[in-house]
N, C-alpha and C positions, 0 to 999 in steps of 0.2 A: 504494500500500500504506500502511495506517495501523497502527502499533503502538500498543497501548493498555497502559499500566501501571495496574493496578487496585489501589487501596489507599488508606488514609487519609492517607498522607503521612509515615508513620513512617520511621525510618532504613532499614529493609529495603526499603521501596518506593522510596526515593530511590536506594539502591544498585542495585536492579534497573533503574531508569530510566537510571542512569549506564552500566550494562553494555549496555543496549539502544543507547544513543547511541554507545558505543564499537564495538559490533558493526556498526552502520550505517556508521560512519566507516571501519572496517577493510574492509568490503565495497565501499566507495566508491559506495554508493547515495545519490544526491542527491534522489531523488524520493520518499523515505519520510518520513512525518510521524509524530512520536511525541507521543501525547497522554496526559494523566493523567486517570484516572477516579477521583474520590474519593467520589462520591455512593453511599452504601451501598445504596440501593434499586436503582440501576442495576447495581451489582456483584452483588447477589443475583439480579436478573433474568437476569444472564448465567450464573447457576449456580455462582458462586464462593462458597465457604464459608470458604476460607482465603486470606489475602493475605500477601505480595504475589502478584499474578497477572499473567500476560502474555497478551495476546490480539493476534491479527493479523486485521485486517478483521472484527472482532466475533466471531472464533472463539477461544475460550480454549485456549491451548496448554500452559499450566502454571499451577499455583496452589500456594500454601503453601511456596514456596522461592525463594531467590535464585539464579537461573540464572547460570552463568558466561558470560563473553563468548563463549567457544567454543560453549557449548550454544545460545545465542541464534543465533549464526551458522549452526549446523547446522539449527535449526528453520526459519530464514528461507530457507535454501537449499532445504530440503525443500518448503517452502510454494511456492516459485517453480516447482517441477516441474509 
């Protein structure tokens, strides 16, 4: 599984990435990669108009807000089903 944080690197994007890292640590998932996508063309190709955004395996699950750690955990657990 790959989690992608989409955004320019602003404080909101950095906070979302930190929340994603904390969610992964809380779940104890060691085989998850977190990557940062800052290229605006790639972000727009993924259909994102508002950042920060969170995608899992190239599927955008949220955009335009900073998800809480618990929100990310819920999304990841749902995605695993």
